[in-house]
C-alpha positions as CSV (number, residue, x, y, z in Angstrom):
1,X,105.8,88.4,79.8
2,X,105.6,91.5,77.9
3,X,102.4,92.3,80.0
4,X,102.8,94.4,83.1
5,X,100.1,94.2,85.7
6,X,98.6,95.7,88.8
7,X,100.9,93.8,91.3
8,X,100.3,92.9,95.1
9,X,102.5,95.3,97.0
10,X,100.4,95.2,100.5
11,X,99.2,92.1,102.5
12,X,95.6,93.8,102.3
13,X,95.4,95.4,99.3
14,X,92.8,94.7,96.5
15,X,93.6,97.6,94.0
16,X,95.6,100.4,93.3
17,X,95.9,103.8,91.8
18,X,98.6,104.7,89.6
19,X,99.6,108.2,90.9
20,X,102.3,108.6,88.3
21,X,104.4,107.4,85.3
22,X,107.9,108.2,85.2
23,X,108.5,106.6,81.9
24,X,106.5,107.3,78.9
25,X,105.6,105.1,76.0
26,X,109.3,104.4,73.8
27,X,111.0,105.3,76.8
28,X,113.6,102.3,77.5
29,X,113.2,100.4,80.8
30,X,116.3,99.3,82.8
31,X,116.8,96.4,85.1
32,X,115.5,97.8,89.2
33,X,114.7,100.8,87.5
34,X,111.3,102.9,88.9
35,X,108.8,103.2,86.2
36,X,106.3,104.1,88.2
37,X,104.5,105.2,91.5
38,X,101.3,102.9,92.7
39,X,99.3,104.6,95.7
40,X,97.8,101.2,97.9
41,X,95.7,101.0,100.8
42,X,98.9,101.9,103.0
43,X,101.3,104.1,101.4
44,X,102.6,105.3,98.1
45,X,104.7,102.6,96.4
46,X,107.4,102.2,93.4
47,X,107.2,99.8,90.6
48,X,110.3,99.0,89.3
49,X,111.4,97.1,86.1
50,X,112.5,93.9,86.5
51,X,114.6,93.2,83.2
52,X,115.4,95.4,80.4
53,X,112.7,96.5,77.6
54,X,110.7,99.4,75.6
55,X,108.0,100.6,77.3
56,X,105.4,100.0,74.0
57,X,102.0,100.8,75.7
58,X,100.4,102.5,79.3
59,X,97.2,100.6,79.4
60,X,96.3,103.0,82.5
61,X,96.8,106.8,83.2
62,X,97.8,108.7,85.9
63,X,94.7,108.6,88.2
64,X,93.3,105.3,87.2
65,X,92.4,102.8,89.7
66,X,93.3,99.2,88.6
67,X,92.7,95.4,90.1
68,X,95.0,93.2,91.3
69,X,96.2,91.4,88.4
70,X,95.0,93.8,85.4
71,X,97.0,95.2,82.6
72,X,98.5,98.6,83.4
73,X,101.3,98.7,80.8
74,X,103.2,96.7,78.1
75,X,107.0,96.7,77.6
76,X,108.8,94.4,74.6
77,X,111.5,94.5,72.7
78,X,110.9,98.0,70.8
79,X,109.2,96.5,67.7
80,X,105.3,97.3,69.0
81,X,104.7,93.7,68.7
82,X,103.3,93.7,72.2
83,X,99.8,92.5,73.2
84,X,97.5,92.6,76.0
85,X,97.1,88.4,76.9
86,X,95.0,89.1,79.9
87,X,91.3,91.1,80.9
88,X,90.4,94.2,79.6
89,X,92.5,97.2,80.8
90,X,91.4,99.3,83.2
91,X,89.5,102.3,83.6
92,X,89.9,105.4,86.0
93,X,87.6,105.5,89.1
94,X,85.2,108.2,89.4
95,X,86.8,109.3,92.8
96,X,89.7,110.5,90.5
97,X,88.1,112.1,88.3
98,X,90.3,110.8,85.5
99,X,89.2,109.4,82.0
100,X,88.5,106.4,81.0
101,X,91.4,104.0,79.5
102,X,90.5,101.8,76.5
103,X,92.6,98.7,76.4
104,X,95.5,97.8,74.0
105,X,94.7,101.5,72.5
106,X,97.6,101.9,69.6
107,X,100.6,104.8,70.2
108,X,101.9,107.1,67.8
109,X,105.4,107.2,69.5
110,X,107.7,105.4,67.6
111,X,109.5,102.7,70.6
112,X,113.3,102.8,71.0
113,X,114.9,99.3,70.5
114,X,116.1,97.2,73.3
115,X,115.4,93.4,74.7
116,X,113.6,91.9,77.9
117,X,110.8,92.4,79.8
118,X,109.4,94.1,82.9
119,X,108.0,91.5,86.1
120,X,106.1,93.0,88.6
121,X,105.6,91.4,91.8
122,X,103.5,88.4,91.8
123,X,100.1,88.6,91.2
124,X,97.0,86.7,92.2
125,X,96.9,82.6,91.3
126,X,96.5,81.7,87.7
127,X,93.4,79.4,87.4
128,X,91.3,80.7,90.0
129,X,88.0,82.3,89.6
130,X,87.5,85.6,90.4
131,X,84.1,87.6,91.0
132,X,84.3,89.4,88.1
133,X,84.8,86.6,86.0
134,X,81.8,85.0,87.0
135,X,79.8,87.6,87.0
136,X,80.9,88.5,83.1
137,X,80.6,84.6,82.3
138,X,76.5,85.1,83.6
139,X,76.1,87.7,81.3
140,X,77.5,86.6,78.3
141,X,75.3,87.7,75.1
142,X,72.9,86.0,73.0
143,X,75.7,85.2,70.8
144,X,77.6,83.4,73.9
145,X,80.3,86.0,73.6
146,X,81.0,87.4,76.8
147,X,80.5,91.2,76.9
148,X,83.5,93.8,76.6
149,X,84.0,96.0,79.4
150,X,86.3,97.4,82.1
151,X,87.0,96.3,86.0
152,X,85.1,99.1,87.1
153,X,82.0,98.3,85.4
154,X,81.9,94.9,86.1
155,X,82.3,95.3,89.8
156,X,79.6,98.1,89.9
157,X,77.4,95.9,87.7
158,X,77.6,93.0,90.6
159,X,77.0,95.5,93.4
160,X,74.0,96.9,91.1
161,X,72.8,93.7,90.0
162,X,73.1,94.7,86.6
163,X,73.1,92.4,83.8
164,X,76.0,93.1,81.6
165,X,74.2,91.4,78.7
166,X,71.7,94.0,78.4
167,X,73.8,97.1,78.6
168,X,75.4,98.6,75.8
169,X,78.9,100.1,75.8
170,X,79.6,103.2,74.5
171,X,83.3,102.7,75.0
172,X,86.0,102.1,72.0
173,X,84.5,98.8,69.8
174,X,81.1,99.0,72.0
175,X,83.0,98.8,75.1
176,X,80.9,98.8,78.1
177,X,81.9,101.7,80.7
178,X,81.3,102.5,84.2
179,X,79.1,105.5,83.0
180,X,77.1,102.9,80.9
181,X,76.4,100.8,83.9
182,X,75.7,103.1,86.1
183,X,72.8,104.5,83.8
184,X,71.5,101.2,83.2
185,X,68.8,99.6,84.8
186,X,69.3,96.9,87.8
187,X,68.2,93.6,87.4
188,X,66.4,93.3,91.1
189,X,63.3,95.3,88.7
190,X,63.2,91.8,86.5
191,X,64.2,89.5,89.4
192,X,67.7,89.7,90.5
193,X,69.5,87.0,91.7
194,X,69.4,86.8,95.4
195,X,73.4,87.4,96.4
196,X,73.0,90.2,94.0
197,X,69.8,92.0,95.6
198,X,71.5,93.0,98.7
199,X,74.0,95.0,97.3
200,X,71.7,96.5,94.9
201,X,69.7,97.4,97.9
202,X,72.7,99.3,99.4
203,X,73.8,101.0,96.2
204,X,70.0,102.0,96.2
205,X,70.2,103.4,99.7
206,X,73.2,105.4,98.9
207,X,71.8,106.8,95.8
208,X,69.1,107.9,98.5
209,X,71.0,110.0,100.4
210,X,69.9,113.6,100.6
211,X,72.0,116.0,99.3
212,X,73.5,119.2,99.5
213,X,71.8,122.6,97.3
214,X,74.6,122.5,95.0
215,X,77.1,125.4,95.9
216,X,76.6,125.0,99.6
217,X,80.0,123.0,99.7
218,X,83.1,121.9,98.1
219,X,84.0,118.5,97.0
220,X,87.1,116.7,98.4
221,X,88.1,113.9,97.1
222,X,89.2,110.8,99.5
223,X,92.7,109.9,99.1
224,X,93.3,106.0,98.7
225,X,93.9,105.8,102.3
226,X,91.2,107.6,103.6
227,X,89.0,105.5,101.4
228,X,90.2,102.0,102.8
229,X,90.3,103.1,106.2
230,X,86.5,104.2,106.0
231,X,85.5,101.2,104.6
232,X,87.7,98.8,107.2
233,X,87.1,100.5,109.9
234,X,82.9,101.1,109.0
235,X,83.2,97.3,108.6
236,X,85.2,97.0,112.1
237,X,82.1,98.7,114.3
238,X,79.6,96.5,112.1
239,X,81.5,92.9,112.7
240,X,83.5,93.2,115.6
241,X,80.8,93.9,119.2
242,X,84.0,96.8,120.8
243,X,84.1,96.9,124.8
244,X,85.7,99.8,126.1
245,X,87.3,99.7,129.4
246,X,89.0,103.2,131.2
247,X,91.7,103.2,133.8
248,X,92.9,106.2,135.1
249,X,97.2,105.9,135.9
250,X,98.8,107.9,138.6
251,X,101.7,108.5,135.7
252,X,104.1,111.1,138.3
253,X,106.9,108.9,138.6
254,X,106.9,107.5,135.1
255,X,107.1,111.1,133.8
256,X,110.3,111.9,136.5
257,X,111.8,108.7,135.2
258,X,111.9,109.8,131.8
259,X,113.6,113.0,132.6
260,X,116.0,111.0,134.3
261,X,116.6,108.2,131.0
262,X,116.6,111.6,128.8
263,X,119.5,113.2,131.4
264,X,121.6,109.9,130.0
265,X,120.4,109.3,126.7
266,X,121.3,113.5,126.4
267,X,124.6,113.1,127.8
268,X,125.9,109.9,125.6
269,X,124.6,111.9,122.5
270,X,121.9,109.9,121.6
271,X,118.2,111.1,121.5
272,X,115.7,111.7,123.4
273,X,112.6,109.1,124.8
274,X,109.0,110.3,124.6
275,X,106.0,109.5,126.7
276,X,104.7,107.4,123.8
277,X,107.6,105.7,123.6
278,X,107.6,104.4,127.1
279,X,103.9,103.8,126.5
280,X,104.9,101.3,124.0
281,X,107.3,99.7,125.8
282,X,104.9,98.8,128.4
283,X,102.7,97.3,126.4
284,X,104.7,95.1,124.9
285,X,106.2,94.5,128.2
286,X,102.4,93.5,129.0
287,X,101.7,91.3,126.3
288,X,104.7,89.3,126.9
289,X,103.7,88.5,130.2
290,X,100.1,87.8,129.4
291,X,99.6,87.5,125.8
292,X,95.5,86.8,125.9
293,X,95.0,90.1,124.3
294,X,97.5,89.5,121.7
295,X,95.6,87.4,119.7
296,X,93.0,87.4,116.5
297,X,89.4,86.3,115.8
298,X,89.0,83.8,113.5
299,X,85.7,82.5,112.7
300,X,85.4,79.3,115.2
301,X,89.0,80.1,116.7
302,X,91.8,82.8,118.0
303,X,94.9,83.2,116.5
304,X,97.1,84.0,119.3
305,X,100.3,85.7,117.6
306,X,103.8,84.5,118.7
307,X,105.3,88.1,117.9
308,X,104.4,91.2,119.6
309,X,103.9,93.9,116.7
310,X,102.7,97.0,117.8
311,X,101.1,99.5,115.5
312,X,101.6,102.9,116.4
313,X,98.3,105.4,114.8
314,X,100.2,108.6,112.7
315,X,98.5,111.3,111.0
316,X,99.2,112.3,108.0
317,X,98.0,114.6,104.9
318,X,96.9,111.7,103.2
319,X,95.2,110.5,106.1
320,X,95.6,107.4,109.2
321,X,98.8,105.2,108.6
322,X,99.8,103.0,111.7
323,X,103.6,102.0,111.1
324,X,104.3,98.8,113.1
325,X,107.0,98.1,115.4
326,X,107.8,94.7,115.1
327,X,109.0,92.9,118.0
328,X,108.8,95.9,120.1
329,X,108.9,93.6,123.5
330,X,112.5,92.4,122.5
331,X,113.8,96.2,122.1
332,X,115.2,99.1,124.2
333,X,113.3,101.6,124.8
334,X,115.7,103.6,123.2
335,X,115.5,101.2,120.1
336,X,111.9,101.8,119.9
337,X,111.8,105.6,120.2
338,X,114.4,105.8,116.9
339,X,112.2,103.4,115.4
340,X,109.2,105.1,115.9
341,X,110.8,108.8,115.3
342,X,112.3,107.2,111.5
343,X,108.5,105.4,110.5
344,X,106.3,108.6,111.9
345,X,108.7,111.0,109.8
346,X,108.6,108.3,106.5
347,X,104.6,108.1,107.3
348,X,103.9,111.2,106.9
349,X,106.3,112.0,103.5
350,X,104.5,108.9,101.8
351,X,107.6,106.5,102.2
352,X,107.1,103.8,104.3
353,X,107.2,100.2,102.4
354,X,104.1,97.9,102.8
355,X,106.0,95.4,105.5
356,X,106.6,98.6,107.6
357,X,102.6,98.7,108.0
358,X,101.9,94.9,108.1
359,X,101.6,92.2,110.5
360,X,100.2,94.3,113.7
361,X,99.1,92.7,116.6
362,X,98.2,95.3,118.8
363,X,97.9,99.4,117.9
364,X,98.1,102.4,120.2
365,X,96.7,105.6,119.3
366,X,98.0,108.9,121.7
367,X,95.8,112.2,120.9
368,X,97.3,113.2,124.5
369,X,99.8,116.0,122.5
370,X,96.5,118.2,121.8
371,X,95.1,118.0,124.8
372,X,92.4,115.2,124.8
373,X,92.1,113.8,128.2
374,X,90.2,110.7,127.5
375,X,88.8,109.0,124.1
376,X,88.0,105.7,122.2
377,X,89.4,104.2,119.2
378,X,88.2,101.9,116.3
379,X,89.8,98.4,116.4
380,X,92.4,98.1,113.4
381,X,91.5,94.5,112.4
382,X,92.4,91.6,112.0
383,X,93.6,93.1,115.8
384,X,91.2,92.7,118.7
385,X,92.1,95.3,120.7
386,X,93.7,99.3,120.5
387,X,94.7,101.2,123.3
388,X,93.3,104.9,123.2
389,X,95.9,107.0,125.0
390,X,95.0,110.9,126.5
391,X,96.9,113.5,127.9
392,X,98.3,113.8,131.2
393,X,96.9,116.1,133.5
394,X,96.9,117.6,137.4
395,X,94.5,115.8,139.9
396,X,94.4,116.1,143.8
397,X,94.8,112.8,145.6
398,X,95.2,111.7,148.8
399,X,98.2,109.8,149.7
400,X,98.9,107.0,151.9
401,X,98.9,109.7,155.2
402,X,95.6,110.7,154.1
403,X,97.2,114.2,152.9
404,X,96.0,115.8,149.6
405,X,98.7,115.8,147.3
406,X,98.4,116.9,143.3
407,X,99.2,113.8,141.0
408,X,99.8,113.7,136.8
409,X,97.2,111.4,136.2
410,X,96.8,109.6,132.3
411,X,93.8,108.1,131.2
412,X,93.8,105.6,128.5
413,X,90.8,103.6,127.4
414,X,91.4,99.7,125.3
415,X,88.6,98.8,123.4
416,X,88.2,95.4,122.7
417,X,86.8,92.8,120.4
418,X,84.4,91.1,122.7
419,X,84.3,87.9,120.4
420,X,88.1,87.6,121.1
421,X,88.7,89.4,124.6
422,X,86.4,89.2,127.3
423,X,85.7,91.7,129.7
424,X,87.6,90.8,132.6
425,X,90.5,89.5,130.4
426,X,91.0,93.5,129.2
427,X,90.3,94.1,132.3
428,X,93.4,92.2,133.5
429,X,95.6,93.7,131.0
430,X,95.0,97.2,132.1
431,X,95.4,96.2,135.5
432,X,99.0,94.9,134.5
433,X,99.8,97.5,132.2
434,X,98.8,100.3,135.4
435,X,101.0,98.5,137.6
436,X,104.1,98.6,135.1
437,X,103.3,102.5,134.5
438,X,103.3,103.4,138.0
439,X,106.1,101.7,138.8
440,X,108.2,103.3,135.7
441,X,111.5,100.8,136.9
442,X,109.2,97.3,136.1
443,X,109.2,98.9,132.1
444,X,113.0,98.2,131.6
445,X,113.9,95.7,133.8
């Protein structure tokens, strides 16, 4: 198979951005060799060659945003006979600022002989009709031929209610590009179908937003991670009715316990444990005792997860990433600490694998190190809860004898999806979590 398509590199990936090509047209490729870097909604991933061959054509330049299953390159035996067999090649998204890419453009480079092919990660199931296919088939020209268009152009046409049969393409061979669709008249003016009208109205509303006077701002393109985060967190707030419960926890004993643990680990030559590591272990222990919060909403049912996989939010230059500690309830505090440090560091350098950021059932977001006392966090779908952790501060409290004493108090706020978690269920979870933190020996027993 000479055609390399955009692979599915994560369970939530719908499209990817070609970050860079590590091989150029005419270069031989060997099995297992990295030929490109692809930016997904979660990380920067490597695309490896499955077999030997020669890179004959690059159909999507660096910066191009490509839907899963669309061709991005052709690999052959060096004879130059490799051809695109699927949909038209992708075009660069406006967000990347690149130029559009015409499909299967001839290359002047003389490829060197080799044999074999490259096989990417499995893509969408063959034979299934995609929204683009349905849009394009309904936009056939008068002679019955489907107008040539890029995947991005078809997507924008579907969102804006533009009939591709009425658009004149300005691309190579009359191919319809993104710019052609954006300048076309929406079909809503002449009776757009009901399913297209809401999307067109949304697009018009977005265009109607006031734009600052030119020169008063600098445009900062969002990274792919930031774009996906913005979309999904917006959907989370719109679709999941959030409820918030806050608890003030006396962590005086917990902080003293951490000092003892770290002294023991230090004498053994092992890494230290952070407060967040203890919180992760305490959440895992609470979910093991009471899994009613370890759920996902699925329409007419709840999915209660058997595994306890905790996401730990990490701020990176590219955006917010959430590496997952799988089976956190089965790991010791020191194991959680080592894994958290490793994954946080690799998250900041974009070296995490997709499976290390997938499968989370509950997330913890800690801003205490920034001096934040309390905040609320947005649920990370398909999870149903997220715990926002503030910093510990000194507060005066009455002890059992009535004397005023200084204690370290930590505030946490649980955001829960009310469709899946009732207020009483969320309150019970926080009550059990608080009890563990105020009696820290129970965390490790």
